[in-house]
C-alpha positions in Angstrom: -4.0 78.6 18.2 -6.7 78.1 20.5 -9.2 75.4 18.9 -8.7 71.6 18.4 -11.1 70.3 16.1 -11.7 66.7 14.5 -11.0 66.6 10.6 -13.7 63.9 10.2 -16.4 66.4 11.7 -15.2 68.9 9.2 -16.2 67.3 5.7 -19.0 69.8 5.7 -16.7 72.5 7.5 -17.7 75.9 6.7 -14.6 78.5 7.3 -15.3 81.4 9.1 -15.8 84.9 7.4 -12.9 86.0 5.4 -11.1 82.5 5.8 -9.6 80.6 2.8 -11.1 77.4 1.6 -11.0 74.0 3.2 -12.2 70.8 1.6 -12.0 66.9 1.7 -11.5 64.4 -1.0 -13.1 61.0 0.2 -12.0 57.6 -1.0 -13.6 55.2 1.6 -16.0 55.8 4.5 -15.4 54.4 7.8 -15.8 50.5 7.9 -16.9 48.0 10.7 -16.0 44.4 10.8 -14.8 41.7 13.2 -10.9 41.7 13.6 -9.3 38.4 11.9 -7.9 36.0 14.5 -4.4 35.3 14.8 -3.1 32.2 13.0 -1.9 30.9 16.4 -1.5 32.3 20.0 0.8 30.6 22.5 1.9 31.8 25.9 0.0 33.8 28.6 -2.8 35.3 26.8 -4.5 37.9 29.3 -7.7 39.8 29.0 -5.6 42.8 27.8 -4.1 40.7 24.8 -7.7 39.6 24.0 -9.1 42.8 23.9 -6.2 44.2 21.7 -6.6 41.3 19.3 -10.6 41.1 19.1 -11.8 44.2 20.7 -11.2 46.9 17.6 -14.1 46.6 15.1 -13.6 50.0 13.3 -11.6 50.5 10.2 -10.7 54.1 9.2 -12.2 56.6 6.6 -9.4 57.3 3.8 -9.3 60.7 1.8 -7.3 63.8 1.5 -7.9 67.0 3.3 -7.0 70.2 1.5 -6.5 73.5 3.2 -5.6 76.9 1.7 -3.0 78.5 3.5 -2.5 75.5 5.7 0.4 75.2 8.0 2.4 72.5 9.8 3.1 72.2 13.5 5.2 69.7 15.2 4.6 66.1 14.6 3.0 66.8 11.4 -0.3 68.5 12.8 -2.1 70.4 10.2 -3.2 73.9 11.2 -5.1 76.7 9.5 -5.7 80.2 11.0 -6.3 79.7 14.7 -7.3 76.2 14.6 -5.6 72.8 14.8 -7.0 69.7 13.2 -6.9 66.1 13.9 -8.6 62.8 12.9 -8.3 59.3 14.4 -6.5 58.1 11.1 -4.1 60.9 11.6 -2.8 59.3 14.7 -2.2 62.4 16.6 -3.2 62.2 20.3 -5.4 65.1 21.3 -3.1 66.0 24.3 -0.2 66.3 22.1 -1.9 68.6 19.8 -3.0 70.6 22.6 0.4 70.9 24.2 1.9 71.6 20.6 -0.5 74.5 20.0 0.0 75.9 23.3 3.7 76.2 22.9 3.2 77.8 19.4 0.8 80.3 21.0 3.4 81.5 23.2 6.3 81.7 20.5 6.6 84.5 18.2 8.0 82.5 15.2 9.2 83.8 11.8 6.8 83.0 9.0 7.8 81.0 5.7 5.3 80.5 3.1 5.5 78.1 0.3 4.0 78.6 -2.9 2.1 76.0 -4.8 0.9 72.4 -3.2 2.8 70.9 -0.3 1.8 67.6 1.1 2.2 66.4 4.8 2.4 62.6 5.1 4.2 62.2 8.4 2.9 61.9 11.9 3.6 60.7 15.4 6.7 58.4 15.9 8.0 59.5 12.6 11.5 58.7 13.7 10.6 54.9 14.0 11.0 53.0 10.8 7.9 50.6 11.5 5.5 53.6 11.2 6.7 54.6 7.8 5.8 51.2 6.5 2.4 51.0 8.4 1.4 54.6 8.7 3.1 57.0 6.5 4.2 55.7 3.0 0.8 54.3 2.2 -0.4 58.1 2.2 1.4 58.4 -0.9 -1.4 56.1 -2.5 -4.1 58.4 -0.9 -2.4 61.2 -2.6 -2.3 59.4 -6.1 -5.9 58.2 -5.7 -7.4 61.9 -5.2 -5.6 63.1 -8.4 -2.3 64.1 -7.2 1.1 63.5 -8.9 3.5 62.2 -6.2 6.3 62.4 -8.5 6.1 66.2 -8.5 4.6 67.2 -5.4 6.6 69.0 -2.6 6.6 67.2 0.8 7.4 69.1 4.2 9.4 66.9 6.3 10.8 67.3 10.1 14.4 68.6 10.3 15.2 65.7 12.4 13.9 63.1 10.0 16.0 59.9 10.2 18.4 58.5 7.7 16.4 55.4 7.0 13.3 57.4 6.1 15.2 59.6 3.9 16.7 56.6 2.2 12.9 55.1 1.6 11.8 58.5 0.2 14.8 58.5 -2.2 14.5 54.9 -3.2 10.6 55.5 -4.0 11.9 58.2 -6.5 11.2 61.4 -4.3 14.1 63.6 -5.0 15.8 65.8 -2.5 14.5 68.9 -4.3 10.7 67.9 -3.5 11.5 67.7 0.2 11.0 70.9 2.4 12.8 70.5 5.6 10.9 72.4 8.4 11.7 72.8 12.0 8.5 73.8 13.8 10.3 75.1 16.8 11.9 77.7 14.7 9.2 78.7 12.2 5.9 78.8 11.2 5.2 77.3 7.8 2.3 77.6 5.6 1.8 76.9 1.9 -0.7 78.0 -0.8 -2.5 74.8 -0.5 -1.6 72.1 2.3 -2.5 68.5 1.2 -3.1 66.1 4.3 -3.8 62.7 3.3 -5.1 60.4 5.8 -3.5 57.1 7.1 -5.2 53.7 6.6 -4.8 52.4 10.1 -6.9 52.9 13.3 -5.4 51.2 16.1 -4.6 47.5 14.8 -7.2 47.7 12.1 -6.3 48.6 8.6 -8.7 50.1 5.8 -9.6 47.6 3.1 -7.2 49.5 0.7 -3.9 49.0 3.0 -2.7 46.3 0.6 -3.1 48.1 -2.5 -1.7 51.2 -0.9 1.4 49.4 0.1 1.8 47.7 -3.1 1.7 50.9 -4.8 4.6 52.5 -3.1 6.5 49.3 -3.0 6.2 48.9 -6.8 7.5 52.5 -7.1 10.7 51.5 -4.8 11.3 48.4 -7.0 10.9 50.6 -10.3 13.4 53.1 -9.0 15.8 50.9 -7.2 18.3 48.1 -8.2 17.9 45.3 -5.9 20.8 42.9 -5.0 20.5 39.1 -4.8 19.9 37.7 -1.3 21.0 34.1 -0.3 19.5 34.2 3.1 16.8 31.9 2.0 13.0 31.5 2.9 13.2 31.2 6.7 14.5 34.5 8.5 14.7 35.0 12.2 14.6 38.7 12.8 16.7 39.7 16.0 16.6 42.8 17.9 19.9 42.0 19.4 21.6 45.1 17.9 18.8 47.7 18.6 17.4 49.4 21.7 16.6 46.6 24.6 13.1 47.9 24.9 11.0 44.7 24.9 13.9 42.6 25.6 13.8 38.8 25.5 15.8 37.5 28.3 16.5 34.0 26.7 17.2 35.4 23.2 20.2 33.3 22.8 18.1 30.1 23.5 15.4 31.3 21.3 17.8 32.0 18.3 19.4 28.6 18.8 15.9 26.7 18.7 15.3 28.8 15.5 18.6 28.0 14.1 17.9 24.2 14.6 15.0 24.6 12.6 16.6 26.4 9.6 15.9 29.8 10.4 18.8 32.2 9.5 19.1 34.9 12.1 19.4 38.4 10.7 19.4 41.9 12.1 17.5 43.8 9.1 18.7 47.4 10.4 22.5 46.6 9.3 21.4 46.4 5.7 20.6 49.2 3.2 17.0 49.6 2.1 17.6 47.7 -1.2 19.3 44.9 0.6 16.3 44.7 3.1 13.9 44.4 0.4 15.8 41.7 -1.2 16.2 39.9 1.8 12.4 39.9 2.7 11.4 39.3 -0.9 12.7 35.9 -0.8 11.3 34.9 2.7 8.0 33.1 3.3 8.5 32.2 7.0 9.4 35.1 9.1 10.1 34.7 12.9 11.1 37.5 15.3 11.0 40.0 18.0 8.2 42.2 17.6 9.0 45.7 16.3 9.9 47.6 13.1 11.8 44.7 11.6 8.9 42.6 11.5 6.8 45.1 9.6 9.4 44.5 6.9 6.9 41.5 6.1 5.4 44.2 3.7 8.1 43.1 1.2 7.4 39.5 1.3 5.1 37.6 -1.0 1.3 37.0 0.0 1.1 33.7 2.1 4.1 34.3 4.1 3.6 33.4 7.6 5.0 35.8 10.4 5.3 34.7 13.9 6.0 37.7 16.5 7.6 37.1 19.8 6.5 39.8 22.5 5.3 40.5 25.9 1.6 40.2 26.9 1.4 43.9 27.8 -0.9 46.3 25.8 2.2 48.1 24.2 3.1 47.8 21.4 -0.2 46.6 20.2 -1.1 44.2 17.5 -0.4 46.4 14.4 1.4 43.3 12.5 -2.0 41.4 12.5 -3.7 44.4 10.5 -0.8 44.6 8.2 -0.7 40.9 7.5 -4.4 40.9 6.9 -4.0 43.6 4.5 -1.0 41.8 2.6 -2.7 38.4 2.5 -0.3 37.0 5.2 -0.8 34.9 7.9 0.2 36.4 11.6 0.7 34.4 14.8 2.1 35.3 18.3 4.3 33.8 21.2 3.7 35.7 24.3 6.1 36.2 27.3 4.8 37.4 30.6 5.7 41.1 31.1 4.3 41.1 34.7 2.3 44.4 33.9 5.1 46.1 32.1 4.2 48.5 29.4 7.0 49.9 27.5 10.5 48.7 29.3 9.4 45.2 28.8 11.5 42.2 29.8 10.1 38.7 29.2 11.2 35.3 28.5 9.6 32.9 25.8 8.8 29.4 26.7 10.8 27.2 24.5 8.1 24.5 24.1 5.7 27.2 23.2 8.1 28.4 20.7 8.7 24.8 19.1 5.0 24.6 18.7 4.7 28.1 17.0 7.3 27.0 14.5 5.6 23.7 13.8 2.5 25.6 12.8 4.7 28.3 10.8 6.4 25.3 8.7 3.2 23.4 8.2 1.2 26.6 7.0 4.0 27.6 4.6 4.5 24.0 3.4 3.3 23.8 -0.3 0.1 21.6 -0.7 
């Protein structure tokens, strides 16, 4: 493993003498358009916030790469022979690829080869629920759109795949027998033909097919899963009170009290099963909550849903919700708290007057004409 190449530079890639074939099935080329503005933005919006919201113009190309004899390295990095490949829409940071390939080059790992076609749909942050909704499950549509039967394909998955991701795959109708568990630290895995569908996200921007791709896997999920009835109603407040306290709201109790006074039901989605979560979000048209994976559950809510994210004003964790909302025909706004330059371990307070104003907009936008 000595080279790192960009996949999008290899659409006309010519394998070296004696190498096996490599090709690309395109669906959509790279696009360029202004980012849609949020429905509202209250709180201390810094230049960093403005850059994140308005400074990204490119939308990713979408297609599926096919590698004869291709393999999978840690984090879902595709490899072939002595080359590791990447592309922006696969989301692998270049420095991570270089480090991963360097470790592989120093390890003498046993080889396992899989006959037939194998797809890799996961990538960085695969242990985070929200990335399955934003980045990985839409790749099933890419596979189907390029002529592959997702109901019969085999899928390579990391050995530390989380329970929630496994449950999602099962609910979509992917059987345990289709999942090939792989530990890249212990073996070198290759396939007769490795399928590498791109994602539909680049930064905060989504390809124009994101909504179609998301509805594709959600429709499959609904077809394969019996959904319970939810009585939570149309207004939900999504709390991170039971999860990791990265990005902690210091005045969470006061914020939740204001939300409850305005008719929002407080919920912690992670305590529900996947079918229960879908039922919960399906009936909601107003979603307010702390920025994170739970808020990405808005993909289960109908078009026109209004989403209000509470978050710090640092760059992390970006504004992916805006791209998802645009793809799903939903309205997204934010209330910001000052994180004083923090990037990951954010601690901030939400100004309650700003929050009240945001709720006014949420309820006015969601009100029937």
